[in-house]
C-alpha positions as CSV (number, residue, x, y, z in Angstrom):
1,M,39.7,-147.5,81.3
2,L,39.0,-150.2,78.9
3,T,35.5,-152.4,79.0
4,A,36.2,-156.1,79.0
5,R,34.9,-159.5,80.4
6,M,36.7,-161.8,82.8
7,R,36.4,-165.7,83.4
8,H,37.4,-166.4,87.1
9,G,36.5,-169.9,87.4
10,D,33.2,-171.0,86.1
11,S,31.6,-167.6,85.7
12,W,32.4,-164.4,83.6
13,S,31.8,-161.4,85.0
14,D,32.2,-157.9,83.8
15,A,35.7,-155.8,84.3
16,N,37.2,-152.7,83.4
17,I,40.6,-152.7,82.7
18,L,42.7,-149.3,84.7
19,N,46.3,-149.7,83.8
20,L,47.8,-151.6,80.9
21,S,51.9,-152.8,80.5
22,S,53.8,-155.6,78.1
23,R,53.7,-158.1,80.4
24,G,50.5,-157.1,82.8
25,L,47.2,-155.0,83.6
26,Q,45.6,-153.7,86.2
27,L,41.6,-154.7,86.4
28,H,38.5,-152.8,88.3
29,T,35.0,-155.2,89.0
30,S,33.0,-155.6,91.5
31,S,34.2,-158.9,92.8
32,P,38.1,-159.6,92.4
33,P,39.4,-162.6,92.6
34,S,42.0,-163.5,95.2
35,R,45.6,-163.6,95.0
36,G,47.2,-166.7,93.0
37,A,44.3,-167.2,91.0
38,Y,44.2,-167.4,87.1
39,V,41.8,-165.6,85.0
40,E,40.9,-165.1,81.3
41,V,40.2,-161.2,80.5
42,R,38.7,-161.0,76.8
43,R,38.5,-157.7,74.7
44,G,37.3,-158.0,71.2
45,E,39.2,-161.1,70.0
46,H,42.0,-160.4,72.7
47,V,42.3,-162.8,75.0
48,I,44.8,-162.1,78.1
49,V,45.3,-165.4,79.9
50,G,47.2,-164.8,83.6
51,R,47.6,-165.1,87.4
52,V,46.4,-162.4,90.2
53,I,49.1,-161.2,91.7
54,W,47.5,-158.6,94.2
55,S,43.7,-157.5,95.1
56,E,42.3,-155.0,97.5
57,A,38.9,-154.1,97.5
58,T,37.6,-153.8,93.9
59,R,40.8,-153.6,91.9
60,F,43.6,-156.3,90.6
61,G,46.4,-156.8,88.9
62,V,47.0,-159.7,86.9
63,L,51.0,-160.6,85.3
64,A,49.8,-161.9,82.1
65,Q,51.2,-165.2,80.3
66,D,52.0,-163.7,77.7
67,R,53.4,-160.2,76.4
68,L,50.6,-157.8,75.4
69,T,50.3,-155.8,72.5
70,I,48.9,-152.4,74.0
71,D,48.2,-150.6,71.2
72,A,46.1,-153.0,69.3
73,L,44.1,-154.0,72.7
74,I,43.6,-150.1,73.1
75,A,41.8,-149.7,69.7
76,N,40.6,-153.0,70.2
77,T,41.2,-153.9,66.7
78,P,41.8,-157.8,65.4
79,R,45.1,-159.4,67.1
80,P,48.3,-159.8,64.8
81,R,48.6,-163.5,63.3
82,P,52.4,-163.4,63.7
83,A,54.5,-166.4,62.1
84,A,56.0,-169.3,64.4
85,N,58.1,-167.5,67.0
86,D,58.2,-164.1,65.3
87,G,58.4,-162.7,69.0
88,S,55.9,-159.8,68.1
89,G,54.3,-159.9,71.5
90,S,50.5,-160.3,70.2
91,I,48.3,-161.6,72.5
92,G,45.8,-164.3,72.2
93,E,45.0,-168.0,72.2
94,R,47.9,-170.3,72.3
95,R,46.2,-172.4,70.1
96,A,45.1,-170.0,67.2
97,Q,49.0,-169.4,67.1
98,P,51.4,-171.9,65.0
99,R,53.4,-174.1,67.1
100,S,57.2,-173.7,67.0
101,E,58.0,-177.4,66.8
102,G,57.7,-176.3,62.7
103,L,58.8,-178.5,60.0
104,E,62.5,-176.6,60.7
105,W,62.7,-178.5,64.4
106,R,61.1,-181.9,62.7
107,Q,63.8,-182.1,60.3
108,V,66.4,-181.9,62.8
109,Q,64.8,-184.5,65.1
110,H,64.9,-187.1,61.9
111,R,68.2,-186.2,60.9
112,N,69.6,-186.8,64.6
113,K,67.6,-189.9,64.6
114,G,69.2,-191.0,61.1
115,R,72.7,-190.1,62.7
116,S,71.8,-192.5,65.4
117,R,71.2,-195.0,63.6
118,E,73.3,-194.6,61.3
119,F,76.2,-195.0,64.0
120,L,74.3,-197.8,65.4
121,A,74.6,-200.0,62.7
122,I,78.5,-198.8,61.7
123,T,79.1,-199.9,65.4
124,A,77.6,-203.3,64.5
125,F,79.3,-204.1,61.7
126,G,82.5,-202.7,63.0
127,I,82.4,-205.4,66.0
128,V,80.8,-208.3,63.8
129,L,83.9,-207.9,61.3
130,A,86.6,-207.9,64.6
131,G,84.6,-211.4,65.6
132,V,84.9,-212.8,61.8
133,T,89.2,-211.2,62.2
134,F,89.6,-212.7,65.5
135,D,87.9,-216.1,63.8
136,V,90.3,-216.3,60.5
137,V,93.4,-215.2,62.6
138,A,92.4,-217.7,65.3
139,Q,92.2,-221.1,62.3
140,A,95.1,-219.2,60.1
141,L,97.5,-219.0,63.4
142,S,96.0,-222.5,65.2
143,K,97.8,-225.1,63.1
144,P,101.6,-223.7,63.3
145,L,101.3,-222.4,67.0
146,S,99.9,-226.4,67.7
147,M,103.4,-227.4,65.5
148,V,105.4,-224.7,67.6
149,S,103.9,-226.2,71.1
150,A,104.4,-230.3,69.9
151,T,108.1,-229.2,69.0
152,L,108.7,-227.7,72.3
153,G,106.3,-230.3,74.5
154,G,108.0,-233.4,73.0
155,K,112.2,-232.2,73.6
156,G,111.2,-230.5,77.1
C-alpha cells in the first residue's frame, strides 16, 4: 500500500494505492469518484492522470493516461527525464516532457513547404513560357497563313 494525494475536481484528498500496473492503478479513499471521472494522483514527484473505470465502496480503478514506471513509483524516486519520444514510459506531467515535435519535425515541415513553393513557381513559369511560345508561333505563322488564305480565297 502506497500513500498518495488525489485531486478530483477542485478538491484534494488522501488516497492509498492498493494495486499498480503499467497502465493503471487501484486506489482506496474515503469518498471515491464516480465512474468516468478524471483524477490526478500524486506520489512525490510522480503525477498520474487518468479516468476512473470502476468504483465501488471505498475502492476504485483508474486507467492511466500515460504508461507508468512501477519501480520508480514504488520507490518514490524522482521520475526519469526522458528524451523526446523515447518510449520509456515515465510518468509525470506532459508539460515537463519535451515535445515530440522537435527540430527534425520542423525541418521536415519547412522542407515540404519549400518543395511546394518550388513546384508552384516552376508550374507558373511553365504556364507563362507556354503562353509566350504560343504568341510567338502565332505571330510567326500569321503572315504566311494569311497569304495562303488570300490565295485560296481569291481563286475559289
